[in-house]
Every structure is written in structure tokens, then in C-alpha cells.
N, C-alpha and C positions, 0 to 999 in steps of 0.2 A: 806682320811677318807672314809670308805665304806658308800654307800648310804643306808639310812634307808628305808626299804620296809614296806609299810602298808599291812600286810598280809590279813586282812579282805577285803580291797579294791581289792587286787589282786585276791582273790577268787571270788569276785563278777564279776570282769572283765572276768575271765575264764568262769564262769557260763553264763554270757551274750553271750559270744562267742558260748557256747554250745547251747543256745536257738536260736541263729542265724542259726547254722548248722541244728538244729532240724526243724526249719521252712522250710528249703530247702529240706532236705532229709528224715525227720522223725526220730523217736527215734531209730528204729532198725538199721539204717545206720549211726547213729552218732557215731564217733570213737574218741579216744584220739588224733590220728594223724590229723583227720579233724579239731578238735578243736584247735590243735596246729597251723595248717596252718592259720586258721581264726584269732586266737588271736595274732599271731606273736611270741609266746613263744615256746620253744622247748618242746618235750614230757617229757624231764627230769624236766623242771620247773613245768609242770602240775602234774607230779608224786610227786613233793614235797608237793603239796596241796591235792591231791586225790590219794589214794592208788591203785585204779583200775577203770575200766570203770563204774562199778556199783556205786562206791562211787561218781564218777563225775556226773552220772545221778541223784543221790540222791541230790547232791549239786544243780543241775539244778532245781529239784523240789522245794527245799527250796528257791532258788532265785525267782522262779516263784511265790511262795506264798508271798514272801517279796514284790515283785513288785505289786501284787494284793492288798495286805494290804495297801501299800502306796497310791495306786490309790484310794481305798475306803476312806481313811482318807482325802485325798485331795479333793475328790468330796463332802464329808460331810461338809468341812470347806469353800468351795468356791462356791457351788451351793445351790439352795434352792428348796424345794418342789419336784415336779415330775421330774425336770431336774436332781436332785441329784440321785433319785431312778433309773431313766433310765440309767444314766451314770454308776452307780455301777453295775447294771445288765449287761450292755453291756461290762463292763471291763473284763468279763469272757467268752466272745464269740469270735470266730475266725474271727474278722472283719478286721484284718491286720496281717502282718507277725509276730509281737511279740506276739499278742494274739493267733495266730494260734499255735505257738511253745508252749505257755503255756498250751493250751488245750491238745496238743499232749502229753506233758510230764505228765500232771495231769492224763489223762485217762490211760496212760501206768501204772502209779503207782496205780490207782484205782484197776486195775486187780491184780497187785501184792499184794495189801493190803488184798485182799480176803483170802489169804493164809498166811499172815504174821501179827500177832496181833500187834506187836510193830509199824509196818508201818501203820496199820489201825488206831491206836490211834493217830498217828501224823497227818494223813490226816483228821481224825475226828476233830482235834483241828482247822485245817484250815477252815473246813466247818462250825464249830460253830462260828468262827470269822466272816465269810462271812454272815451267817444268822443274826448275831447281827448288822452288818453294814446295811444290807437291812432293818431289822426291825427298826433301828434308822431312816433311810431315810423315811420309811413309817410314823413313828410318826411325823417327822418334816413336812411331806407333809400334815398330818392331822391337825397339829397345824397351818399351813399356810392356811388351808381351801381348799386344792387341792383334798384331798381324803376323802371318806366317814368316819365319825368319829366312826362308830360302828365296823369297821373292826378290827380284832385281828391281830396286827402287826406280832407277832411271827408265827402264822399259815400262814398268807399270804406270809411272807418272805420265808418259806419253799416251798410253792406252786410255787412262782415265780422262785426260784432257780431251782426247778425241771423242769420248763418250759425252762429255759436257758440251762440247761445241756442236756435236750432232744433235743433241736434245735442244740446245738453244736455237740452232738453225731451223729446225722443224717448228719450234714455237714462234719464231719470227715470221714464218710463212703461213702458219695455220692458227687462227685465233682460238680454235677449240683446243689445240695442243698447248697453246700458251696458258689458257685458263686451267687446264689439267695440271700443267707443270707448276703453276703458282699455287694451286690448291694443295699439292703434295709433291715435293721434289723426290724423284726416285734415287737420288745419289746415295742416300744411306743404304738402301736395299742392295745396291751393287757393290758398294765399298765393303759391306759386311760379308759379302761372298768371299772376300780375301782374308777374312778374320780367322783366328785360331778356332778350333772346334768349340771351345767353351764360350767364346765371344759370339760365334755364329748361333749357337744354340740359344743363348740368352736373347738374341735379337729375334729369332724365329718365334719366340714366345710373345712378341709384341705384334699386335694387329697391324698389317700393312694394307691400307685401302687401295694401293696401286697394283700390287702383285699378289694379293690374297687369292688363293685357289679354293673354290667351293667344291667339296667332294660330292 
């Protein structure tokens, strides 16, 4: 009896292998052959699921979006207040190999989307979902009493995501900035600036190697 193949799972596994390769060599150097070597499947098997390299990269983009969405949902259901907000924001920063790969493939397609309306709409839908998750985390933090109640969650979510993407972009272009970011993410510092006075005061008592000021 022939073995039943879960095609969706196989596609995810191939895309995971692509993300691993992307973390090591970048998007431009990621090839079908390289993904085949990493995944253990032949180029023919990969060709059954993806018609060409561009299709494979697009699959990687969608897998990265899926991983990101799953992470956000998990953080919202398992963490509370500022911890959930910080974790959701840091989920899109290149703080480890997987998130590095996700940033690389997202930024690659950001550039492509500027000239491709269909792709732009797809990426826009990912960004809308991300902003909703961040806004929800902000509201939960406000309800918990961690954040100032007058803050507009939708506006602040857009601002914080802009901060995250700016930090990630610089890290992608400057190895020293990437090393600094991976050593200590500044997201907590900036999120706590939005906190209620009691929360901010507690945070100021904690040493911050990134923004510590020496008198």
C-alpha cells in the first residue's frame, strides 16, 4: 500500500528548510539545490510542490508569515501585559537564526511588492494582522494596568512596528548593528516608556546596557 503523503506538511517542511538556508546564505544565494540538500529530498520532489525558485521563495514568505502569526497568537494566549507586547514585537526582529531568515525574506519581498500590486496586497494583509496583534496586546496591557489608559492602541501599534522594522532594517545592513541587537534588544526600553509611572519606575531600577547613562 503506498504511503499517504501530507502535502501541506511536506510543503511546510520544504519551506522550513528554505528558511534555514536563507538564515545561512541569504535570499539571493538560496537555491532549489541548496534546499534539497538541507531537506533531504531531491530537487524533483521539491519541483512537485514548487514550480520554480521564485515560487519556492514565495512559499518561504508565506511560511514566515504563518510562523509569525502563530507566535503572536501564542504570546497573546500565554503571556499578559507588557510581556506579551514585548514578545510580539521581538518576534519580528532578527534575534536568532529563524527570525533572521524571516526578516531577510520579508524585506526581500517588501522590495518586490513595490512593483507588484498583487504581492503588495498580500504583504499588506500580513502587516494588518501584525498591527491587530500588537494593538490587542496594548489593550490587554492597559486593562492589566501596565500601560497608560489614554494611549490609542491602533496608533501606537503602527509606531512600535515602525520602530521594530527600522531596527531590523539597520541590523540587516550593518553587521555591528545586528550583533548589538542580538546581544540586547532595545524593545523593552522603548515599550516601558509607555508604561504607567509605577511600572516605568520599576523598570528604571533595572540596569539597561543599551541605554544606560553614566553621570
